C-alpha positions in Angstrom: 95.6 141.6 -45.2 94.2 141.5 -41.3 91.0 139.9 -40.3 88.8 142.1 -37.9 86.7 140.4 -35.2 84.5 143.0 -33.1 83.1 142.1 -30.2 80.1 144.1 -28.9 77.6 143.9 -25.8 74.3 144.2 -24.9 71.2 143.9 -22.8 73.6 144.9 -19.6 77.3 145.7 -18.7 79.8 143.5 -17.0 79.0 140.4 -19.1 82.3 139.6 -19.5 82.7 141.3 -23.1 86.5 141.5 -21.9 87.1 137.6 -20.9 85.0 136.7 -24.3 87.6 138.9 -26.4 90.4 137.8 -24.6 89.6 134.3 -25.4 88.8 134.5 -28.6 92.4 136.2 -29.3 93.5 133.7 -27.0 92.2 130.7 -29.6 93.3 132.3 -32.6 96.6 132.7 -31.6 96.6 128.8 -30.1 95.7 128.1 -33.5 98.9 130.1 -34.9 98.0 133.3 -36.8 99.7 136.3 -35.5 96.9 137.7 -33.2 96.2 140.9 -31.1 93.4 142.4 -29.4 92.3 146.3 -29.1 89.9 147.8 -26.6 87.9 150.6 -27.2 86.3 152.6 -24.0 83.8 155.1 -24.6 84.4 157.6 -22.0 85.8 161.1 -22.5 88.9 160.4 -20.0 91.9 160.0 -22.2 92.8 157.5 -20.5 92.0 155.0 -17.3 94.9 157.0 -15.2 92.8 159.8 -13.3 89.8 157.3 -12.7 89.2 155.7 -9.1 89.3 152.3 -8.9 85.6 152.0 -7.8 84.6 153.6 -11.2 86.1 151.1 -13.6 88.1 148.7 -11.4 91.9 148.4 -11.6 94.2 150.6 -14.0 96.3 148.7 -15.8 100.1 149.6 -16.4 101.5 148.5 -19.7 105.4 148.5 -20.6 105.3 151.7 -22.4 103.5 153.4 -19.6 99.8 153.8 -20.8 97.4 153.4 -18.1 94.5 151.2 -19.5 91.6 149.5 -18.6 91.3 146.2 -16.6 90.5 144.6 -20.1 94.0 145.3 -21.5 95.3 143.1 -18.2 93.2 140.2 -19.3 94.7 140.4 -22.8 98.1 140.4 -21.9 97.1 137.3 -19.5 95.4 135.6 -21.8 97.6 135.9 -25.0 100.9 136.0 -22.8 101.9 138.9 -24.7 102.8 142.7 -24.3 100.5 145.8 -25.1 100.8 149.2 -26.1 98.8 152.5 -25.1 98.2 152.3 -28.8 96.1 149.2 -27.7 93.4 151.3 -26.0 91.2 153.7 -28.1 89.2 155.9 -26.1 86.9 158.7 -27.0 89.1 161.4 -25.0 92.4 160.1 -27.3 90.1 160.2 -30.3 88.8 163.7 -30.3 91.8 165.3 -28.7 93.6 164.0 -31.6 90.5 165.1 -33.9 90.8 168.6 -32.5 94.6 168.8 -32.6 94.3 168.4 -36.4 91.7 171.0 -36.9 93.9 173.4 -34.9 96.7 172.8 -37.5 94.5 173.6 -40.3 94.8 169.7 -41.6 91.1 169.7 -42.7 91.8 172.2 -45.1 88.8 174.2 -44.3 86.1 171.4 -43.7 83.7 171.7 -41.0 84.7 168.8 -38.7 82.4 166.2 -38.1 81.5 163.1 -36.6 81.1 161.3 -39.8 84.2 161.7 -41.4 86.1 162.6 -39.5 85.8 160.7 -35.9 85.2 157.8 -37.7 88.0 157.9 -39.8 90.4 158.7 -37.1 89.2 155.4 -35.2 89.4 153.1 -38.4 92.5 154.8 -39.2 94.0 153.7 -35.4 92.8 150.3 -35.3 94.5 150.0 -39.0 97.5 150.9 -37.6 97.7 148.5 -35.0 96.6 145.8 -37.3 99.8 146.2 -39.8 101.4 143.2 -37.7 98.6 140.9 -37.3 96.8 138.0 -39.3 93.7 138.8 -36.5 92.6 141.7 -34.8 89.5 141.1 -32.2 88.3 144.7 -31.4 86.3 144.9 -28.3 84.2 147.7 -28.3 83.3 148.8 -24.4 79.4 149.9 -23.3 76.4 148.4 -24.1 74.6 148.3 -27.6 72.3 151.8 -27.5 74.7 153.9 -25.0 75.0 157.0 -27.0 78.5 157.4 -26.6 79.5 153.9 -28.5 77.9 154.8 -31.8 80.3 156.6 -33.7 83.0 153.5 -32.8 80.1 151.3 -34.2 79.7 153.4 -37.3 83.2 152.9 -37.7 83.3 149.6 -37.4 80.0 149.2 -39.7 82.2 151.1 -42.5 85.2 149.0 -42.1 83.3 146.0 -43.1 82.4 147.7 -46.4 85.9 149.2 -46.8 87.8 145.8 -45.6 85.1 143.6 -47.3 82.7 141.6 -45.3 84.8 138.2 -46.0 87.8 140.5 -43.8 85.4 141.5 -40.9 83.0 139.4 -38.3 80.8 140.7 -35.3 80.3 138.6 -32.2 77.7 140.2 -30.1 77.8 138.8 -26.5 74.5 139.4 -24.6 72.8 138.1 -21.8 69.9 135.2 -21.2 68.2 135.3 -17.9 66.0 132.8 -16.6 63.4 134.3 -14.6 62.3 131.6 -11.3 59.0 132.1 -11.7 58.6 130.8 -15.0 61.6 128.5 -14.9 62.8 128.7 -18.5 65.5 131.1 -20.4 64.3 133.9 -21.9 65.8 135.1 -25.4 63.5 138.9 -25.5 66.3 141.5 -24.2 68.8 139.4 -26.9 66.3 139.7 -29.4 65.9 143.6 -28.9 69.6 143.9 -28.7 70.4 142.7 -31.8 67.4 144.4 -33.3 69.4 147.5 -31.8 72.7 146.8 -33.4 71.1 145.8 -36.8 69.2 149.2 -36.7 72.7 150.2 -36.5 73.2 148.1 -39.9 75.6 145.6 -38.5 74.5 142.1 -38.4 76.3 140.0 -35.7 78.1 136.7 -37.8 77.8 134.9 -33.8 75.8 135.7 -30.8 77.8 134.6 -27.0 75.0 133.9 -25.2 75.8 134.9 -21.1 73.3 132.7 -19.0 74.1 131.2 -15.5 73.4 127.6 -16.6 73.9 126.5 -20.1 71.7 127.7 -22.8 68.7 125.5 -23.2 68.0 124.3 -27.2 64.9 126.0 -27.5 66.9 128.8 -26.4 69.5 128.7 -28.9 67.1 127.7 -31.8 64.8 131.1 -31.0 68.0 133.4 -30.9 69.2 132.2 -34.3 65.2 132.3 -35.8 64.9 136.3 -34.4 68.7 137.2 -35.0 69.1 135.8 -38.6 72.3 133.6 -36.9 73.1 130.0 -37.9 72.3 127.8 -34.7 75.8 126.9 -34.5 77.0 130.3 -34.3 74.7 131.1 -30.9 77.2 130.1 -28.6 76.2 129.2 -24.9 78.4 130.8 -22.5 77.4 129.6 -19.3 78.9 130.8 -15.6 81.8 128.6 -14.8 84.3 128.9 -11.8 87.2 130.2 -13.1 87.8 132.6 -16.0 90.4 130.7 -17.2 87.9 128.1 -18.3 86.4 130.4 -20.7 88.2 129.8 -23.6 88.0 125.9 -23.5 84.1 126.5 -23.1 83.9 128.7 -26.5 86.5 126.0 -27.8 84.1 123.1 -27.1 81.0 125.3 -28.7 83.0 126.0 -31.6 83.2 130.0 -31.6 86.8 130.2 -33.2 86.0 127.0 -35.2 82.9 129.0 -37.3 85.0 132.6 -37.1 88.0 130.9 -38.4 85.7 129.3 -41.7 83.7 132.9 -41.8 87.0 135.0 -42.3 88.2 132.3 -44.3 90.9 131.3 -42.7 92.9 128.3 -43.0 91.5 125.5 -40.3 94.0 124.4 -37.6 93.7 122.5 -34.7 95.0 125.0 -31.3 97.6 124.2 -29.1 95.6 123.9 -25.6 97.1 121.4 -23.8 99.4 123.1 -21.4 96.0 125.8 -20.9 93.8 122.6 -20.2 96.3 121.0 -17.9 96.6 124.5 -16.1 93.0 124.9 -16.0 92.7 121.4 -14.4 95.3 121.4 -12.0 93.7 124.6 -10.5 90.9 123.5 -10.3 92.2 120.1 -8.7 93.8 122.0 -6.0 93.2 120.3 -2.6 95.1 122.2 0.1 94.6 125.9 0.7 96.1 128.9 2.1 94.7 132.2 3.3 96.1 135.6 2.5 95.2 138.9 3.4 94.8 141.9 1.3 94.6 144.7 3.0 93.5 147.5 1.0 91.1 150.7 0.4 88.9 149.8 -2.2 88.2 146.0 -1.3 84.7 146.4 -1.7 85.0 146.0 -5.4 87.7 143.5 -5.9 88.1 144.0 -9.4 90.2 147.1 -8.3 92.9 144.6 -7.8 92.2 142.3 -10.0 95.8 141.6 -11.3 97.1 141.0 -7.9 94.1 138.1 -7.8 94.9 137.1 -10.5 98.9 136.9 -9.7 97.9 134.5 -6.5 95.8 132.6 -8.9 98.8 131.4 -11.0 101.4 131.2 -7.9 98.7 128.7 -6.7 99.1 126.8 -9.7 102.8 126.9 -9.6 103.1 125.6 -5.8 100.4 123.4 -5.9 98.0 125.1 -3.0 94.8 127.5 -3.7 95.4 130.4 -2.1 92.2 132.1 -0.5 91.7 136.1 0.2 90.5 137.4 2.8 89.8 140.4 2.4 90.1 143.3 4.6 89.4 147.3 4.7 91.9 149.2 5.8 89.5 151.8 7.5 88.1 148.7 9.2 91.5 147.4 10.6 92.2 151.1 12.0 88.7 150.5 14.1 88.6 146.8 15.1 92.5 146.4 15.4 94.7 143.5 14.4 92.5 140.9 15.3 90.9 141.0 11.9 94.4 139.4 10.7 94.1 136.8 13.2 94.7 133.3 11.8 95.9 134.7 7.6 98.8 132.0 6.5 100.3 135.6 4.7 99.5 139.4 4.1 99.6 141.4 1.2 99.5 145.1 1.5 98.7 146.8 -1.9 98.8 149.9 -3.9 96.5 153.2 -3.9 96.9 156.8 -3.1 95.9 159.4 -0.3 95.7 159.3 3.2 92.4 157.3 3.9 93.6 153.9 5.4 97.2 154.3 5.5 97.4 153.7 9.6 95.5 150.4 9.0 97.7 149.6 6.3 101.0 150.3 8.9 98.7 148.3 11.4 99.0 145.3 8.6 102.8 145.7 8.0 103.7 145.7 11.8 101.7 142.7 12.4 103.2 140.6 9.4 106.8 142.2 10.5 106.2 141.4 14.5 104.8 138.2 14.3 107.0 137.0 11.0 103.7 136.3 8.7 105.2 136.2 5.2 104.3 139.6 3.8 104.7 141.3 0.6 104.5 145.4 0.3 103.7 146.9 -3.3 103.9 150.5 -4.5 102.4 152.2 -1.7 102.4 149.4 0.3 106.3 149.7 -0.2 106.5 153.3 0.8 104.2 152.4 4.1 106.3 149.4 5.1 109.1 152.1 5.4 107.2 154.8 7.2 106.6 151.8 9.4 109.8 150.9 10.2 111.2 154.2 10.2 108.6 154.8 13.4 108.9 151.6 15.2 112.1 150.5 15.0 114.4 153.6 14.2 112.1 155.4 16.8 111.3 158.5 14.6 108.1 159.9 16.1 105.9 161.0 13.2 107.6 160.0 10.5 105.3 159.9 7.4 105.2 160.0 3.5 105.0 164.2 2.8 102.2 162.8 0.2 100.0 162.3 3.6 101.8 164.8 6.1 103.2 167.4 4.0 104.7 168.9 7.6 106.2 165.7 9.4 109.1 166.0 11.2 110.9 162.8 9.2 110.1 163.1 5.6 111.4 159.1 4.8 109.2 159.2 1.7 109.0 162.5 -0.4 108.1 163.4 -3.6 110.3 163.1 -6.6 112.1 166.1 -7.8 110.7 166.1 -11.3 106.8 165.9 -9.7 107.1 169.4 -7.9 106.0 171.4 -9.7 103.1 169.6 -12.3 99.8 171.0 -12.8 98.5 168.1 -14.3 97.9 164.4 -13.1 97.3 162.8 -16.1 99.7 160.6 -17.2 102.5 162.5 -15.4 103.7 159.7 -12.9 106.9 157.4 -13.0 104.8 154.9 -15.6 105.5 152.2 -17.2 109.0 149.7 -17.6 111.6 150.4 -16.3 114.9 148.7 -15.3 116.0 147.4 -11.4 119.2 146.0 -10.6 119.3 143.2 -7.7 121.8 143.0 -5.5 123.6 139.5 -5.0 123.2 137.6 -2.5 119.4 138.6 -0.9 116.3 137.2 -1.4 115.0 139.3 -4.6 117.9 137.7 -6.6 117.1 134.6 -5.8 113.3 135.2 -6.8 114.3 136.7 -10.1 117.7 134.7 -10.5 119.1 138.0 -12.5 120.7 140.7 -11.9 118.1 143.3 -14.0 114.8 143.3 -14.3 112.1 145.3 -16.0 109.0 146.0 -14.1 106.5 148.7 -14.3 105.8 151.4 -12.1 103.0 153.7 -11.2 103.9 156.6 -8.6 105.3 160.0 -7.9 106.8 159.4 -4.3 109.5 157.4 -3.3 112.0 157.0 -0.2 113.9 159.6 0.8 117.7 158.8 0.1 118.8 160.9 3.0 117.6 157.8 5.5 118.8 154.9 3.6 121.8 154.9 5.8 119.7 154.6 8.7 117.3 152.2 7.8 119.9 149.9 6.6 121.9 149.9 9.9 118.7 149.2 11.7 118.9 145.8 9.3 116.3 147.0 6.5 117.9 145.7 2.9 117.1 147.6 0.4 117.8 144.7 -2.7 116.7 146.3 -5.7 117.8 149.8 -6.7 116.5 152.1 -10.2 118.7 151.3 -13.2 118.5 154.5 -14.3 118.8 156.3 -11.4 120.7 154.9 -8.3 119.5 156.8 -5.8 115.6 155.4 -5.9 114.8 152.3 -3.8 112.6 149.8 -5.5 112.9 146.2 -3.4 112.9 145.9 0.4 113.2 143.3 2.2 114.0 141.7 6.5 116.5 138.8 5.8 115.3 137.7 9.6 112.0 137.0 8.4 110.3 134.2 7.3 109.5 136.1 3.7 109.1 140.1 4.2 109.5 141.8 0.9 108.3 145.2 -0.7 108.4 146.4 -4.5 107.9 150.0 -5.4 106.7 148.8 -8.5 103.6 146.9 -9.5 104.9 142.9 -10.1 101.2 141.7 -10.3 101.2 143.2 -14.1 103.5 140.9 -15.6 102.1 137.8 -13.9 100.9 135.0 -16.5 99.0 132.0 -15.7 102.3 129.7 -16.8 104.8 132.4 -15.4 103.6 134.0 -12.3 105.6 137.1 -10.6 108.4 136.0 -8.9 107.3 137.6 -5.4 104.0 136.4 -5.9 105.2 132.7 -6.4 107.5 133.5 -3.3 105.3 134.4 -1.2 102.4 131.7 -2.0 105.7 129.2 -1.5 106.7 130.3 1.7 103.1 130.5 3.0 102.7 126.8 2.3 106.3 126.2 3.8 105.3 127.7 6.7 101.3 126.0 7.1 102.6 122.3 5.9 106.1 121.6 5.7 106.8 123.7 9.3 
């Protein structure tokens, strides 16, 4: 029988419930338990696919094509695993399933209500995932007290009764502020948050107290007293330099050990040596390089969270710390390429829509003409094609039909199956598809094999009619879709120190101990150019 750990949040959002949940999952897996994580998102959207990154951070794409919350990216990286679309439960998914059942008459004429029909649907979805695991960590998004989280908290409360208290534990993540005027940590917000949770019938088993500095002993004892939680289960989760330190901090504080005992699981020592080495290595890197990310959503760095993490993984692998210079593509259009001066590498990431496209292409051209190591991703790949068409092939006005439907040279065009769609959600080329990599290319050198499976999220493609022209001019399409020989997946410029772009999103499969090959290659090229040339 699976054991369930529900992670809830209080006081304010953005405390790091996702990192806490990912860390907890990782600590349970390190003890040898078959562990997985589920994310509950209380929004009414069916999935994260149609949301602006400024609203919710990046949209993370899974192997099966699920467009999900960025916390699932954290789960995959911390647990070194691949999750499915079912691991993300949203209000939209739950209600659509219940309404569909009602339309089919599956409720036999009953009045369909939040309790029991919605809560039963939630519990059934959690249990369906749990069948293959010993421990399931379920993060309930939002903040306790939000009206939209209520059905999920109620479902969790019911599960503790149905599964037995020995099989369900609750961890509550709260905020402990320190007021400068008074100079002491204040526990009142945590007390109120737990009071709210208890009014819903849930008594937390552990409190993870988020604070800027380690939790003072007096604050710990006060929280324990007022929340009815043993003081050993009041966990200090203070700010750290890097999120990969969080599992080690929680382990030191004894959270997983306490929950193991609370759930009646066999006590085992976790295997954390490799993780500890990785964290230490990253913290002690001295040499630095600077890589520019020229994007449309750089005001919210979480819009490019997986790219940031892939660069971190590649830093460890190459023994050099990557500093990011965030550049807004529209600013580049106004101020010119002086914003790029002095960078050691350039990344042009994905995005949708016309805003900032010219700025992104200015970055591509600057990298190409000045031999600066370059990586283009998804829309960045497409704009690399457009830039090459305009400035090398001389096709004036060349563009993607996404941005300019009337372009005289549609070098990037809509995929045939996308032409007559009337729905945007979940209709792109999504998820992992095979990519064939040509021999004797940079891509083959990086990946070391002929076929790789990478995750996609796009509608437009390189127009096959122009491929011969591109290749005659020296652009090499080194990766081609395995399910359709007409789709270009990777391009490179062989004469360049490092110039590669991918139609897929390599950052989604990058892991702390196993960086995405094109990112590892970028950081390696940047390091060699800066320190060894």
